[in-house]
C-alpha positions in Angstrom: -43.0 1.1 50.8 -41.2 4.3 51.4 -39.4 4.9 54.5 -40.5 7.5 56.9 -36.9 8.7 57.9 -36.9 12.5 57.3 -33.3 12.8 55.2 -32.0 16.0 54.3 -33.4 15.5 50.5 -36.8 15.3 51.9 -36.2 18.8 54.5 -35.0 20.5 51.3 -38.1 20.1 48.9 -40.5 23.1 50.1 -44.0 22.5 50.3 -47.3 24.9 50.0 -50.6 24.4 51.6 -53.8 25.2 49.4 -56.9 26.4 51.1 -60.2 27.3 50.5 -62.6 29.0 53.0 -66.1 29.9 53.1 -67.8 31.1 55.9 -65.2 29.1 58.2 -65.2 31.3 61.0 -66.2 28.7 63.9 -63.0 26.1 62.5 -60.7 28.0 60.6 -58.6 29.2 63.5 -58.4 25.5 64.8 -57.1 24.2 61.5 -54.5 26.8 61.3 -53.2 26.0 64.8 -53.0 22.7 63.6 -50.6 23.5 60.7 -48.3 25.4 63.0 -47.9 22.8 65.4 -46.6 20.5 62.7 -43.2 18.8 63.3 -42.3 20.2 59.8 -43.6 23.7 58.7 -44.8 24.4 55.2 -43.1 27.3 53.4 -46.7 29.0 52.4 -50.2 28.6 52.9 -52.1 29.6 50.2 -55.9 30.7 51.2 -58.6 31.6 48.5 -61.6 32.7 50.4 -64.7 32.1 48.3 -66.7 35.0 49.4 -67.4 34.6 52.9 -69.7 36.5 54.8 -68.9 35.7 58.4 -65.9 36.6 60.1 -63.6 33.8 58.4 -61.5 37.0 56.6 -61.0 38.7 59.7 -59.6 36.0 61.4 -57.5 35.1 59.0 -56.0 38.5 58.3 -55.5 38.4 62.2 -53.0 35.2 61.6 -51.3 36.7 58.6 -49.9 39.5 60.8 -47.8 37.0 63.0 -47.4 34.4 60.2 -46.1 36.1 56.5 -46.2 32.5 55.1 -50.0 33.0 55.0 -51.1 34.5 51.6 -54.7 35.6 51.3 -56.6 35.7 48.2 -60.7 37.0 48.5 -62.9 35.9 45.3 -64.9 38.5 44.2 -67.7 36.0 43.2 -68.4 32.9 44.8 -66.9 30.2 42.6 -67.7 26.9 44.5 -65.1 24.2 45.8 -64.0 22.9 42.4 -63.2 26.3 41.1 -61.7 28.0 44.2 -59.4 24.6 44.7 -58.2 25.0 41.4 -57.3 28.6 41.9 -55.7 27.9 45.3 -53.4 25.3 43.8 -52.5 27.4 41.0 -51.4 30.1 43.2 -49.1 28.1 45.0 -45.3 28.4 44.3 -43.6 25.3 45.8 -43.1 21.9 44.4 -45.2 20.3 47.0 -48.7 20.9 47.5 -51.0 19.8 50.5 -54.7 20.3 49.8 -56.9 21.2 53.3 -60.2 21.9 54.2 -60.9 24.8 56.6 -62.6 22.6 59.2 -60.3 19.5 59.7 -57.5 19.4 61.9 -54.0 18.4 61.1 -52.2 15.2 63.2 -48.7 17.1 63.9 -46.8 14.5 62.1 -48.7 14.8 59.2 -46.0 16.7 56.7 -43.4 14.7 58.4 -44.7 11.3 56.9 -46.2 12.5 54.0 -43.3 14.7 52.1 -40.6 11.5 51.9 -43.6 9.5 50.3 -43.9 12.4 47.5 -40.4 12.8 47.3 -39.7 9.2 46.5 -42.2 9.2 43.9 -40.1 11.7 41.4 -41.0 15.0 39.8 -41.5 13.5 36.2 -45.0 12.1 36.4 -47.9 13.6 38.3 -47.8 12.1 41.8 -50.7 11.9 44.5 -49.9 10.8 48.2 -52.9 10.6 50.4 -53.5 9.0 53.7 -56.7 7.7 55.9 -58.4 10.3 58.0 -60.1 10.1 61.7 -63.8 11.1 61.3 -65.3 13.6 63.5 -68.6 15.1 63.8 -69.4 18.8 63.5 -68.5 19.5 67.5 -65.1 17.7 67.0 -66.1 14.5 68.6 -64.2 11.2 67.3 -66.1 9.3 65.5 -64.0 6.3 64.8 -60.0 5.9 64.2 -60.4 5.4 60.4 -62.6 6.8 58.0 -61.7 4.2 55.4 -63.0 1.6 58.0 -66.0 3.6 58.3 -66.8 3.8 54.9 -65.8 0.0 54.3 -63.0 1.3 51.9 -60.0 -0.3 50.9 -57.9 2.4 49.2 -54.7 0.5 48.7 -56.8 -1.8 46.3 -57.9 1.1 44.3 -57.2 0.9 40.6 -57.8 3.4 37.6 -60.6 0.9 36.5 -62.3 1.2 39.8 -61.6 5.0 40.3 -63.7 5.3 36.8 -66.7 4.1 38.9 -66.2 5.9 42.2 -63.5 7.9 44.2 -61.5 6.7 46.7 -59.4 9.9 47.3 -59.9 12.4 50.1 -58.7 16.0 49.2 -57.7 17.2 52.4 -55.8 14.1 52.9 -53.6 14.9 49.7 -50.4 15.8 48.8 -49.6 16.6 44.8 -46.7 17.4 43.0 -46.1 20.3 40.6 -46.4 18.3 37.5 -50.2 17.4 38.8 -50.3 21.2 39.5 -49.6 21.9 36.0 -52.4 19.5 35.0 -54.9 21.4 37.1 -54.3 24.6 35.5 -57.6 23.6 33.6 -60.4 21.6 35.3 -63.3 21.3 32.7 -66.8 21.3 33.0 -67.9 17.9 33.7 -65.5 17.3 36.5 -67.3 15.8 39.6 -65.1 16.8 41.9 -61.3 18.1 41.9 -59.9 15.2 44.4 -61.7 12.9 42.0 -59.9 14.5 39.0 -56.6 14.1 40.7 -57.3 10.2 41.4 -58.0 9.9 38.0 -54.8 11.2 36.7 -52.8 9.7 39.2 -54.1 6.2 38.7 -54.3 6.4 35.3 -50.9 8.2 34.2 -48.9 9.0 37.3 -47.8 8.0 40.6 -49.6 7.2 43.7 -48.7 6.6 47.4 -51.5 5.3 50.0 -50.4 5.7 53.8 -52.5 3.5 55.7 -52.8 5.8 59.1 -55.0 8.7 60.0 -53.3 11.8 59.7 -56.0 14.4 59.5 -59.1 14.5 61.6 -61.9 14.8 59.0 -64.9 16.6 60.2 -68.2 15.1 58.8 -71.0 17.8 59.0 -74.6 16.8 60.4 -76.3 19.5 57.7 -76.2 17.4 54.7 -76.7 21.1 52.3 -73.8 22.8 53.2 -70.8 23.1 50.7 -68.3 20.7 52.8 -71.0 18.3 52.8 -71.5 18.8 48.9 -67.9 17.9 48.4 -67.6 15.3 51.3 -66.5 12.4 50.6 -68.9 10.5 52.8 -71.8 12.2 51.5 -70.4 11.2 47.8 -70.2 7.3 48.9 -73.6 7.3 50.5 -74.8 8.9 47.1 -73.0 6.2 45.2 -74.4 3.1 47.1 -78.1 4.6 47.0 -77.7 5.1 43.3 -76.8 1.2 43.2 -79.9 0.1 45.2 -82.3 2.9 44.0 -84.1 3.1 40.8 -82.6 5.9 39.1 -82.1 6.3 35.8 -79.1 8.4 35.6 -76.8 6.2 37.9 -73.4 6.6 36.4 -74.1 9.0 33.8 -71.9 11.9 35.5 -69.2 9.6 36.1 -69.3 8.5 32.4 -69.6 12.0 31.3 -66.6 13.0 33.4 -64.6 10.1 31.5 -65.4 11.4 28.2 -63.5 14.6 29.3 -60.9 12.5 30.4 -60.5 10.6 27.5 -60.3 13.9 25.1 -57.7 15.5 27.4 -55.9 12.3 28.5 -56.6 9.5 26.8 -53.3 9.3 24.6 -51.1 9.6 27.8 -52.8 6.1 29.2 -51.0 2.6 28.6 -53.2 0.3 26.2 -54.7 -2.0 29.1 -56.0 1.5 30.6 -57.3 2.4 27.3 -59.2 -0.6 26.8 -60.6 -0.3 30.3 -61.7 3.6 29.5 -63.5 2.4 26.4 -65.3 -0.5 28.2 -66.3 1.7 30.8 -67.4 4.2 28.4 -69.4 1.6 26.5 -71.8 1.5 29.6 -73.1 4.8 28.1 -75.2 2.6 25.8 -76.1 -0.1 28.2 -79.5 -0.4 30.2 -79.5 0.6 33.9 -79.5 -3.2 34.9 -76.0 -3.7 33.1 -74.8 -0.3 34.6 -75.7 -1.5 38.3 -74.3 -4.9 37.7 -71.1 -3.2 36.6 -71.0 -0.9 39.5 -71.7 -3.7 42.2 -68.7 -5.7 40.6 -66.8 -2.7 40.9 -67.7 -1.9 44.8 -66.9 -5.7 45.8 -63.5 -6.0 43.8 
């Protein structure tokens, strides 16, 4: 594990925040205040607004007057979370990029704890650092000390093999490097969510560091049809388990389709053992629903 001592090397590496907003007037100011309360400040905050119809842009512009590090890019058409985050990441200019949700609250030491881990992973390979989160409800009331415990997860045990079945990476708790950013310039159709894609790349042929402490207060909304909830990790995990226990003939089909795309783009960068794992996963496409569910249960229990 890396040392959390902040050294000159870590302080010399500059960082960006990639933030997407959409009708976030209730929360975005609180999020920004948590960023400006960091023990180490980022060098820029790139905000892509996905056609908000409320006061989100006005709030952002008011902060921009006092904090020139904020750079706002309003979209002319709604792109949805995957494309909006792709755009925000692309627009960043520094070698470390924190991904952020408009309605979360950062721990004051988030950047301080995550930057040394990312720097230690180096520059050559795409890297990902992600942490645990503290869940809270839409009113900001704490729901527990660990999102991982709440969802019965242990991302420290995640592998490329398990990531093909289910994502354990939460985008708003993630930090990526510039090499990862290069690979995200094109996110093809068929990708389930940007954080899952990032996790597959990192676990597939990059570097990963998992920080076993909550560094983000993670807002879980009651309304399951909001855009945040559609991208919400907890919602996706509930969907995964409901598919296993239910009678849905499409179980794992979207995950298989995603890995077909991954294989086309990155299959040649995998080690032989991971190529074998990928091939076995793709063979589920020709398997019965029962065999898919058995494979899924084995991966969840491993």
